[in-house]
C-alpha positions, 0 to 999 in steps of 0.5 A: 145234137141229134139224140137216138134212145133205145129202151125195151131189152130186158130178160126173157127165155128161150123161144120168147119174143121181146120189142124193142124202140128207139126213140130219136130226136133233133134230126128230121127223121124221115131223111134218114135210113135206120139200124139195128145192131148187137154186140156183146163184150169182146166183141165186134158189134154186128148188123142187125137189121136195116130199114128205109126211109118211108120203111119200104125196103128191110134188111136183116143179117142172115142169123135173125131173118124171119125171126125178127121184124124192123119197123118204123113210125115215121110220125112219132120218131121211132123205129122198132126192131120185134124180136120173136124166137129170140135165142141165148145167143141175140144177148147182146145191147143192142143200138139204134142207128141213123144213116142220112147219106145211105149207100149200099156199100155201107148199109151193114157196116158202122162207118156207114151210120152217122148216130148211135144211142147208148143201148140197152140190154138183151138177154136170153135165158136157156 
C-alpha cells in the first residue's frame, strides 16, 4: 500500500548539482526514518544517506559526506537529497526507502528498510 516515488534525476556535468525528491504516501510519514541508496548495473545496492523521523539526525556514507545533504519536510511527506560537487562515480539509480522500526545496526543495510521506490537515474558526465 505505501508508495514512494522518486524524481529529479537526470544528466549533469561533473562538479554540478542535482536535487532528488521522494514523495511518500500510504503511511504515517513522521513515524519512518528515511534513507537513500544507489545501485549501478551488476553491483549491490549501496547506502548513501539516512535521516531520522524528526529530521534531527542524519548520517552519510563516506563517499558522499560533505557533498550530499539529506532533508525532509514532514508537512509535505517528502524527503530530499541535495547533491553537490557531483562526480562520475556518483552515476547510479538512486532509490528512496522507508524504515518503520529503526535500529542503528540496520541503518545502512537494504534489509533494514520496509518500503522502496522505483528509483531515478542520475548520470554525471566527465
